[in-house]
N, C-alpha and C positions, 0 to 999 in steps of 0.2 A: 327576424321570422314573424310568421302571421299568429295571432291567438284570439279565442274569442274570450273577450272580457269588457267590463263597462268603464270602471275606472281601477287603476292599479291600488289606489288606497281602499276599495272596498272589495278587491276581488276576494280576500280569504273569508270574510264575513258573509258574503253572497252564498260562497261554495258551501260553508256549514249551514247556512240555512236550507240550500238545496238538498244536502243529505237529511236533514231533520224533516223536509215536507215530502221526502220520498221514503222516509223510513215508516214501516207499522206504526200506527197510533198508539201510543201509551209505552214505546219501547225507548226513545231517546228523548232527552230534553236538555235546554240550555239555561245557565244561570242569567239571572236578569241584569248581571254585570256586564253584560253583552251590549256593545261590539268591544268596550276597551279590555275586559277581560273575556277571554274566550275559552269556556269551559263546555265540554259536551258530556252529559253522564246519562246513567241509566234512570229512566223516568221511574221505575219500579223497586229503586233502592230503599232498603229499610234499616241498613248500618247494623245489620246482625251478623254479618262475616267480615273477614279482612278486606279492605277495600284494596282494589289494585289500580294505580294511577300511572298514565304514561303521558308522553306528549313530546313536543319541540317544535322546531319550524313547521309550517305548511311548504305543501309542495311534494309529500310524499304520498300522498293520498292513493290508497284509502286508509294508510297509517296517518294519524292515529285515531281518529275519530272512528272512523270506519269499524276497528275493532271492538267499540264499546258495545257492552251487551253481556248476558248470562252466559258464564264460562269464559269469558276474556276480561276485557278492561271494566272497572268501574265507572272511571273518568278518564278523559283526554284532554289536555291542555294545550292549547294552541298558539303560537306564535304567528308573527307576520311570515311571508315565504322566506325560508332557510334562515330564521330569527328565532331565537330562544325565546319561549315565552317569560315574562318577567316574574320575579319572586312574589309578587302580589299576587298574581294568576294563580301561579303554583299553590301558593298558601290558601288562597280562596278554594281551590279545589280540595285541597284537604280537609278545610273546616267543614264543606260542603258533604262529605261522603263518608268520612271517618267515624266511625262507632267506636263502641268499647273494645273490640278486638284489634284495632288501630288499621294502619294503611301500609302498603309497600309502594314506593316510588322504583320504577323501572325506567333507566336513563340511559341513552345513547352516549358513549365516551366522548363527547366534545365539551370543550371549555364552558363555552355559554350554558350549556345543560346541566352540566355538573355544578358549577356556581350557583344559577338560579333555582335550581331544584335542591341543592345542597343546603343553601340559605333558608330556603323556605321549609327544609325537614327540621332545622335546628330552631327556626321560631316556633313551628309548632308544636315540636318537645317542649318548648318553653311554656307553652299555653297548656300543657299536660297531654296532648296526643302521643300516641305510641305509634312511631314512624320508622319504619326501615327503609333503606335505599339500596339498589342494587345497581351497579354500573356495567354496561355490556360493551365489551370491546374486542369484537369478533372480526374484524378485517385482517387478513393476513397478506395483504396487497405489500406492505410496506414493513419487512421485517424486522428493521434496525430500529424502528421508532420506540419510543419507551411509553407511550399512549396511543393503543392502535384506536382507530375509529371504531364506532358503534354503527353496523348498516342491518340489512335484513335479517340476520341471524337473531336479531333482537326480539322478532315474531315468535320464535321458539320460546322465549322467556315469559311473553306475554300469556301464552297458551298454556305453558305449563303452571305459572303461577295463578292464572284464571281458574286452573283445575283443581287445584288444592285449595284456593279459596273458596271456591263452590262447593266443595266437599266439607266445609265448615272447619278447616284444620285452624290452628292458632298460628299469630303471626310469625312466630319464630319458625314454624315448620314451613310456611308458605316462602318465605324469606330464604332458608336453608337450600330448599328446592331451586328458588329461583338462582340464588349465586352460584350452586353448583352447575346447572344448566348454561349460565352465561359463561363459565369457566371452560367449558368444554366446547364451545361452539367455534367454528370456524367458517369464515366466508370470503369470497373472491368474486369481483364484479369484473364484467368487460363491455366496452362502449364502442361506437362507431361515431360517435359523436358526443359534444358537452351538450348541457341542457340549455334551455332559451327562457329566460325569465321575462312574463308578461310585462309589458311597457319599458323593459331595458333593452339596448343595442346588444345584440348578440354577436359574437365574434367567436367562431368554432377554429381551434387552434390544431384541430386535427384535419390533415391533406386528404384528398378524394380518396387514395388508395391506404388508409392507415387507419388503425383503430388503437385504442388504450387500455391496456390491461391495469385493473386497480383503480379505474378513475372512482372517485368518492361520488356520495350520492349527492352533494352539493356541486359536483363539476371540479372538485379539487383533482389535480394531477395524479396519476397513477403510478405505478412503478416504471413502466416503459411503454413505448409505442412500438405496435408490430404492424407487418403488412398486413394488409387485407386478405385472406384466404380462406379455404373452405372450412365450415363449422367444426367439421369433425377434427381439424388440426387445431382449430383454436381452443375447443374443448379438452383435446389432447393434454395442451399445454397447462388450462387450469386444473386438468384433473391431476396432473402430476403435482403442482405445487400444494394443492389440497390434499393429496394423499401422503404428504411428506410430513404434513403435521397431525396426521390422524394416528391414532394408536394402530398396534400391529394386527389386532383382532377386532372383532364385533361387528353387530350390525348397525346402521346410521339410519336417521331419517333425513331425506334430502329436499329442501326446499328450492324450487326453482323461480326465482322473482322474475318478472319483467321491469324494469326501469323505466317504462313509461311509454315508449314509441315502437317496439318490435311488434309487427303483426301477429296475431295467434298463429297464423300458417309457419312463420318462422321460429316462433317459440315451441311449436310442436316439432320442428326440426331438430331443434337445441334439446329439446327433453330426450329424442331419441337417440342422439349423439351422445348425450351424457350417461345414457342407461346402457349405450352400446360399449363405453368405454371402461377399462380396468376398474374405476371408480364404480361404476353402476353395480359390480359384483358384490360391493360393500353396503348397498341401499337395501332397505327392508319396506321402509314407509316414505311414499313420496307426497309432497305437499305442491301444487301448481303443475304445469306453469299457470303463472297468473300474476297481474300486476298487485301485489301486495305492500311492497313499500318503493315506490318510484322516486325518480328526481325529475319531475316535470315531465318534459317531454324527450328524455335523455334515449337515444336508441342503443340500447343496452341491456344486459341481462346479468344476475347474479345467481351463484350457486352458494347455499348454506348447508352444513352438515352438523349432525349432532349424535354421537353416541347414543346406543338405546340401550336400556335395561326393560324390566317388565314394566315398571311404574312408568317411566318416561313415555312407553309405548302406548300405555293406557291414557296417558295425559294428552299427549298428541291425537289420539284416535276419537277422543270423547267428542260429542256432539256439542256444539257452541250456537249462540244465536246469532251473532253479527254474520251476514250473508258473505262479507269480503273474505272472511278465512275460507280456505279452499280444504275440504274434508281428506283427510289423508287416505291415501289408497297403499295396499300392499303391493309389492313388487311381485309382478306376475308376467309368464310368457303371453305371447299374442295367441288369442284362441282361433282356430283355423278350420271353417266350415267348407266341405266340398260344393264347388258350383255346380249345378245342373249342367249335364253333359248332353247335347245334341245328337242325334242319331245321323244327322247329314254326313255324307262322306266328303274328303276334301280331293280335288283333283290333283293327280298326280303330276309332278312336275314335266317339263319339256322344253326344248330349247329352240331358240330361234334368234341368230345374232343381230338382227335389224332390230327385233324388237326390245332385245336387252339393251340395246346402245341408246334406242331412244329413250326407255324408262330411265336408265342410269343418267341420261344428260338432262332430263327433265328434272329429275330428283335433286341433283349436285346443284343445278341452277337455282332453283328454289330455295335450297337450305342457304346457299350464299346470299340470298334477298333477305335472310331473316331480320336482320337489324334494320334495314330500309323500310321493311314493311312494318314492323313493329314501331319504327319512327312514325311512319304517316298514320297508324292506326292510334297512336298516343293523341294525334291530333283531331281525330274524328271518332273515335272509338274507346275501346279500353285497352290499347296498345299490345295485342297478344297476337294479332294476325300472322305477322312472321314467325313465331313460335309455334303457333298451331300448324299452319302449313308445313314448317321445317320438320314439326314431328312426325306428321304422315309422310312427309318423303324419307325421312330416315327409317322409319319402319317399312317401307317398300322396299328399300335398299337392303335392308336386314333379310327380308324374305324373297328377296329376287331369286334366289337359286331354288326356291319352292314352288315359284310361279308355273302354270302349263304356257309358257312363251309360243309354244307351237301352235297354239289353239286360240284366237283371240276372243272369242265369245267368253271362254272359261277364265282367261287372263282380265278380262275386264270385270267379270263377276268377283275376281279374287280381289282385285283391286278396291272393288266396293266393300269388301267384307273387312279389308286391313284399314281401310281408311275410316268405316265406321268404329271400329275398335280403338284405333290408335289416336285419332285426331281430337275427338272430343268437339265440345261447342255445335253450334249452330253449322259451320262452315264443314265439320266432319261428317254431320250426318246428311246434310244436304248434297256434299260429293259422293257419298255413300248410296243414296237415293238415285243421284244421276248416273253413277256406273252400274249399278245392281239393273236399273230399268233399261239402260241402255245394252248390258249384257243379254237380258230376255228378249229384247227385239232383234239382236244379231243372231242369237241362236235360232229365232223363227226366220230370218231373212238375212244372209250374209252381205248386207249393204252397210258399212260403217258410217258414213253421214248420214243416213235415214236413222240408225240405231242411236247415234248420239242426240239426234233432234227428239228422238222419242223420249230419251233420259232427259233431256232439257225439260220436255213438257211434264215430265213426272215430277222434277224439282222444282218448277215452279208452282205447279198444283200445290203441293204440300208446303212449300215456304213462302208463297204468297207475291213474291216480287216478280215485276216485270221490267221490262226495258224503260229507263226513266227514274227507276226507284233508287237510284245511288248504290248498287250491289255489284257482286261478280257478273250478275245476269248482264250488266250493260256491256261488258266485254264478251262475254261468252256467246250470248244469243247472235250477235251478227257474225261473229268469226265462225258459228256451225252453219250458218245459212249462207256465209260465203264460201267454206268448204265443199258443201253440197254442189255448188254451181261453178266454182272457179279453182278449187284446189287447197292446197296448205298454204301456198305464198299469200294468195288472197283471204285465206281465214285469218293469217297473222296480221296482216294491215287492217283489217276491220276490228280484230281485236285490239290491238294498239289506238286505233281511232275511237274506239268504244270506252276504253279505259282512260283516254284523255278527255272524253265529253264530260265525264264525272265531275272535273274541277269546274265546272259552270253549273254543276245541280246544287244548288244552295238549299233546297228542300226535300230531303230523304224523306221516302215514303215506307221505307222497309230496311232491315238490317241494323247493325251496329250505329249507323250514323242517324236514324230516324229520332236518336234523344239528344241530339244535337244541334245548337243553335245555328242559323244561318250564317253568322258572323264567322264561327270558327270552321265551317265547311268551304268558304270561298277559296277557290284557287288550289286545293288539296284534293289528288285523285283520290278514290276509293281503293284501298289496298287490296281487297279482294279482286277488281277489276285489273288492278296492276300486277297480281300473280297469275292471273288468266292470260294476259297478253303476254307476260314473261314465257309462259308454258308454250303459247304459240308461237312464239318467236325462235324458241330452240327447235320445236318441231320442224318449221320453215327451213332452218339452217343446215338440217339433217337431210333435207328433200323428203 
């Protein structure tokens, strides 16, 4: 897989410097032991409170350095990608930030982290520092193992420990609250791919139509592979397994974590599915969805829950300095406000078998072309023409019984309204303009070819495209002119010829293809023109 980096040997240090350079002045700093020892710490730290130290391998950004700041971590110790920091690095961090009130180490339950942080803690105690360590083992993916992995639920511990430390509590209290939280957290992840380490050969063990439940944050195998399925079903499986580990009653905080490569759109769908599941009824506070503890570019997400009492709720809701932490929000219903209603009356429905057959055939054929039009558009645009056209066609079919099919001008006007509402994007509004203007002309004079040309005139006026600009106009304009002089068969031939001509147009001056280079346009027909040609072909076949 492709990555943005210079050298794999310097990717971690360059990333940490990028974090420091883009943080507010005076907030974060690094020790001068860098890059051999990579410690990010609060620049304003005065050692008057309990220090909270965490860390581990890089590759989980924004964890751990992204959570350094008032109210959370005092320092973060980073190793190389997926490699625990050394004993010396952890010990250096302890020496740098620990004052009379001591330090708490928060460690994810991996052998390397336990050993390196543990030995550093012992050495620090021998030097006279007061140090406690809490181990987080929140992953429930593999229920039979004796040492569960520490995953994104660790962030709950960071937040709770940071809250009590910031309040000025002593080390015993801070450690007790952190240890109690760590023992109550449950987490489970799901991914559609493993992660890819920059500079290393990537082999994804998952098939094209399967995902893995419980995949570890370093790409470790999960509990089982499952078939790709709607997110609601995936979430239902995860919710059932998480619910089985929770107590019978009580509210919980939910952390929805992006493991690195899930688009925000899909993360919002995941959040909706989780909160709609039975598990969602047990959620009072929500953190995310957001990339909080990632696994490089893993295409997956994880869910973490912790039971709430008044103290934990206050700790999780308290404001903190690090921007990487998503403020907790209280579970609430969607607020709905009435949309403005227009006084325009809708035409009553009417029947015309011929018009009904024509619209049905056109819509069904355009829906069947969804994949092919998307494929063409992926080469010359943003890949959604087929879906946009199919959405408009499905909307027309759904409203077919409401159309005034016995009154052509009103039918054309209704089609303009439906497409303007349902299709979206530039294609939807352009076609809505086309049909709306055509309907107005048709109402003034019942000449269908002339009315459609009037619609074309308005569409090109507002859209700005002309013949030769590599848009749907290249098929629509010759087709409508041929319709006026030679009938529907001539129009279909002209539309097909116009669509074919776009293959030779390597300079687009309007539409989606105007942002694409000549090399990518060569010998690829414009998908909008192809859709127009397909529509005229169907109309011609029906006579």
